LOLUMZA-510690 format. One record per residue (C-alpha): residue number from 1; residue in three letters; x, y, z. Coordinates in Angstrom, 2 decimals. Layout:
BEGIN
(site NUM, ALA, (X, Y, Z))
...
% end
This chain:
BEGIN
(site 1, UNK, (-0.17, -0.03, -0.14))
(site 2, UNK, (1.37, 3.28, -1.08))
(site 3, UNK, (1.48, 5.76, 1.78))
(site 4, UNK, (2.94, 9.68, 2.00))
(site 5, UNK, (2.59, 11.11, 5.28))
(site 6, UNK, (3.63, 14.39, 6.47))
(site 7, UNK, (4.55, 15.30, 10.06))
(site 8, UNK, (6.16, 18.09, 11.99))
(site 9, UNK, (3.27, 20.83, 11.54))
(site 10, UNK, (1.92, 22.84, 14.21))
(site 11, UNK, (1.76, 26.31, 15.75))
(site 12, UNK, (4.73, 28.58, 16.19))
(site 13, UNK, (5.37, 32.05, 16.59))
(site 14, UNK, (6.29, 34.40, 13.85))
(site 15, UNK, (10.28, 34.29, 13.72))
(site 16, UNK, (10.32, 30.67, 14.70))
(site 17, UNK, (10.96, 27.32, 12.91))
(site 18, UNK, (9.67, 24.15, 12.12))
(site 19, UNK, (10.75, 20.93, 10.34))
(site 20, UNK, (8.50, 18.95, 8.09))
(site 21, UNK, (9.18, 15.50, 7.09))
(site 22, UNK, (7.65, 13.53, 4.46))
(site 23, UNK, (7.67, 9.56, 5.08))
(site 24, UNK, (7.08, 7.25, 2.09))
(site 25, UNK, (5.92, 3.53, 1.98))
(site 26, UNK, (4.97, 1.56, -1.13))
(site 27, UNK, (7.44, 2.83, -3.40))
(site 28, UNK, (11.00, 4.05, -3.36))
(site 29, UNK, (11.79, 7.71, -3.42))
(site 30, UNK, (14.76, 7.43, -5.25))
(site 31, UNK, (13.01, 7.16, -8.28))
(site 32, UNK, (10.57, 10.09, -7.62))
(site 33, UNK, (11.09, 13.95, -7.33))
(site 34, UNK, (9.94, 15.02, -4.31))
(site 35, UNK, (7.97, 18.63, -3.44))
(site 36, UNK, (6.28, 20.55, -0.84))
(site 37, UNK, (3.22, 22.55, -1.40))
(site 38, UNK, (1.24, 24.67, 0.59))
(site 39, UNK, (-2.36, 26.27, 0.38))
(site 40, UNK, (-3.44, 28.75, 3.07))
(site 41, UNK, (-7.07, 29.29, 3.23))
(site 42, UNK, (-8.97, 30.51, 0.32))
(site 43, UNK, (-6.00, 30.48, -1.66))
(site 44, UNK, (-4.60, 27.84, -4.50))
(site 45, UNK, (-2.17, 25.50, -3.60))
(site 46, UNK, (1.30, 26.15, -4.65))
(site 47, UNK, (4.33, 24.71, -5.03))
(site 48, UNK, (7.17, 25.93, -2.76))
(site 49, UNK, (10.22, 23.88, -3.19))
(site 50, UNK, (11.09, 20.58, -4.93))
(site 51, UNK, (14.13, 18.30, -5.41))
(site 52, UNK, (15.01, 16.03, -8.00))
(site 53, UNK, (15.17, 12.22, -7.64))
(site 54, UNK, (18.78, 11.88, -6.63))
(site 55, UNK, (18.93, 15.55, -5.20))
(site 56, UNK, (20.76, 17.61, -7.97))
(site 57, UNK, (18.42, 19.98, -8.70))
(site 58, UNK, (16.50, 21.93, -6.31))
(site 59, UNK, (13.83, 24.85, -6.78))
(site 60, UNK, (12.47, 27.36, -4.33))
(site 61, UNK, (9.47, 29.79, -4.85))
(site 62, UNK, (10.26, 33.22, -4.24))
(site 63, UNK, (8.43, 33.66, -1.22))
(site 64, UNK, (10.34, 31.12, 0.92))
(site 65, UNK, (13.77, 31.26, -0.80))
(site 66, UNK, (16.35, 31.65, 1.78))
(site 67, UNK, (14.20, 30.50, 4.67))
(site 68, UNK, (13.17, 26.96, 3.90))
(site 69, UNK, (15.46, 24.20, 2.74))
(site 70, UNK, (14.01, 21.08, 1.03))
(site 71, UNK, (16.09, 17.75, 1.85))
(site 72, UNK, (15.63, 14.29, 0.95))
(site 73, UNK, (17.12, 10.60, 2.27))
(site 74, UNK, (16.20, 8.09, -0.06))
(site 75, UNK, (18.00, 5.53, 2.30))
(site 76, UNK, (15.12, 6.41, 4.52))
(site 77, UNK, (12.70, 6.84, 2.25))
(site 78, UNK, (11.97, 10.47, 3.39))
(site 79, UNK, (11.77, 14.14, 2.33))
(site 80, UNK, (12.01, 17.33, 4.60))
(site 81, UNK, (11.08, 20.77, 4.83))
(site 82, UNK, (13.22, 22.85, 7.16))
(site 83, UNK, (11.42, 26.03, 7.70))
(site 84, UNK, (12.94, 29.32, 9.55))
(site 85, UNK, (12.14, 32.57, 10.02))
(site 86, UNK, (8.28, 31.83, 9.83))
(site 87, UNK, (5.86, 34.45, 8.83))
(site 88, UNK, (2.19, 35.07, 9.17))
(site 89, UNK, (2.05, 34.62, 5.69))
(site 90, UNK, (3.20, 30.98, 5.84))
(site 91, UNK, (0.37, 29.52, 7.58))
(site 92, UNK, (-1.02, 26.94, 5.60))
(site 93, UNK, (-1.77, 23.33, 4.97))
(site 94, UNK, (1.76, 21.72, 3.80))
(site 95, UNK, (1.35, 18.96, 1.24))
(site 96, UNK, (4.26, 16.31, 0.14))
(site 97, UNK, (4.34, 15.36, -3.40))
(site 98, UNK, (5.98, 12.69, -5.21))
(site 99, UNK, (6.31, 12.88, -8.90))
(site 100, UNK, (7.96, 9.94, -10.98))
(site 101, UNK, (11.28, 10.62, -12.54))
(site 102, UNK, (10.46, 8.26, -15.12))
(site 103, UNK, (7.37, 6.44, -15.18))
(site 104, UNK, (4.29, 5.64, -13.07))
(site 105, UNK, (1.79, 7.62, -10.72))
(site 106, UNK, (2.37, 10.70, -8.55))
(site 107, UNK, (1.24, 10.58, -4.79))
(site 108, UNK, (0.07, 13.33, -2.33))
(site 109, UNK, (0.18, 13.13, 1.33))
(site 110, UNK, (-2.98, 14.41, 3.23))
(site 111, UNK, (-1.07, 17.57, 4.57))
(site 112, UNK, (0.09, 18.80, 7.81))
(site 113, UNK, (-1.03, 22.30, 9.01))
(site 114, UNK, (1.21, 24.90, 9.99))
(site 115, UNK, (0.06, 28.14, 11.75))
(site 116, UNK, (2.34, 31.06, 12.29))
(site 117, UNK, (1.08, 33.22, 15.24))
(site 118, UNK, (2.08, 37.19, 15.75))
% end
């Protein structure tokens, strides 16, 4: 059974940090590009960070550049999003997404809520 499970969300004060984890089972992450998306209330889901299947290419949205870091550990079948300098506007549900580097289906987690308070 394929599972993509995010964890690490919660409430944090502005300026604080959180580390999100994405644990995958049912397929090997080494064959997938891993991305983090977020969706704030009333807004569309947006990609904020992605890392290629072997880690050689990384993308950040301008809104999180220099504050967030995406990482992956293919041995553990996990991906991570280290978030620092959190702002009120970072409050959202954060989703982990796996897209195949070659062929196959893509997968979504159910999300983890991040709430940044003043």
